[in-house]
C-alpha angles and dihedrals in degrees: 000000000000091000092053090050091055093046094053103036107034098140092040089056089050090053094048090044091056089054091050092047090051093055092044089052091048092051092048093050094048093046091048091049102041108016123208096314100065100016098105093046094047091046091058091046094050099038098082099046092041091052085060088050090051093052091047094047094048089051092051090046089055093047088049091057094245091140095063128091091245088068089066098049095114141337093265091054091047093051093044095049096043093046094048093047092048092050090054091043093051093048093050093043096052089048092052092047091056096043093049097035092142091062094044099054096187138073101248101174099106094035092047092050091050091046091051093050094044093046092046094053095043095043093051088050091047093050092046090053090046091053089052088052093047092054097046113111092229091062098041123112108235108215126194111205122208097184138125093180119126086231089077090077091057092044094048093048091050095047093046091048093050109048090168087076086075096224130136114191123210112186114211119199100145137099110323090221087069094055095101091049091052091050092052095042094054097035089238116202098175138029122205115198133181131214096268093060094038089062090056108095093201091055095047090051090053091049091048088058094058097051091095090058092070092246112151115230117203133175118241088243092057093044091050089048092053091051102042107020094237140089117250107231092202091064102048136078135181093284090062091060092048090052101039110027118079112186098185114070097145099164092049093046094047092048091046091050092051092049091050094052092047091047093052092049094046094048095045093100087062103034093045098061092039090054091052092052092048091048090055091047093053093045094050098045103048142011121256141056119330094222120055116211122202134172112240134178115250140178116331088015091286117151121233138171115259119204126214137155107265112257101168135064116265126251093025129153125212147105123321089243122070110236131208112281089007108192091213092069114094124227091253088043092059090056093046092049093046091053093035089232089130087075096059094101087063087079083078089055089051091050090051091050096243092121141002131231089254128033142089109320110257112243128215110269093245092050092047088056091051092046089053087090089070110099114261092358091142089070087071088072098057089086131052113265121239145215089240130020149179091261092053094057093045104040140031123255109285119246098175142031091258092055091045087055091055091048090049089060088060091046089055089054089054094046091051096045103029115147139135090265092054090046090054091049091051091050091051092047090049090051087060089064089070089063103030128029098207102157 
């Protein structure tokens, strides 16, 4: 029972463990500082502000990708990621405590420093132990693969290179009559099957017979999606879209639209002055219009005009794609692109309803026509495009059709799984780019 819990909820256990480590660290710090005599009093005084600290730290841990399997690859990676996240967390926390000093009616500097050190040491130890548990054979998920797809090479290499995933793969290409024996011999808990085997009636009948044994059966497409956060185009056909893609999510879209309008109105006192400063910067550093207008392809394949602060020289010639160290980009433009402030005028596009905050990035009309050769690319246009998207936080900007095809696989993941929760996660992950350029 305990082993099955670990197998299925590894990252959830890591998250709950961080909460437990935080409270243990808090108790140790308060006991070390105040002893038995004042412990209960100081605990009640510190509980409320430190709950705020806990929420803030967990958010920063998520933004820092500490709740991914990559964060458990080895002890050096664990220590590096936890230390970096804690340094950012401590800096932001101490700033908040000073700004809102009336709410936090205590002087938390010494206690916060001690809490940060204690939590850092204990959390690194906790995550190292957790990695050891993840990689133990007893807590691994044994997966039988019925797949002839070329993707199995990529999947096998990834699983073998990341033992912290807790997967053991057992390819099966033998006599189907021996399938049950293979399942028993390897203590299989999950079967992954691709389209070729799914279309074999004899195989599906065999798999139907093992459903009562609590063995999870997953398609290769779904397993690939769970590993890489994208949909493999080579494994899907039209029936997948009919089964998985829901175009009408009216409640989600209406709520999202309301939140976007409120957010733009509430942040106007900040975005307004910043836009004025950027406008002056663009005007003073290069000739040409301040605002750059470009036709993009939106929802239902309808063109619209996208607005950005101009970052390139005017009257230039060159490729449709922006290349590394592109000579057409101005000095001010490099700064605006690095900070993404060049995209601030797109708030007007959001207000107009052309785009959303989150969605597949709208492509230039000419590029969208070129990318039309990618299988099923038209599905990208059944949802409203966005300023930021799932593909942008998982893959570099595309400079070819092949790279656009890879990005489209991430867009498909978003279209399939889009929700307010996923939108919030994408916003948080995008915020990380302002601190760490990891792609």
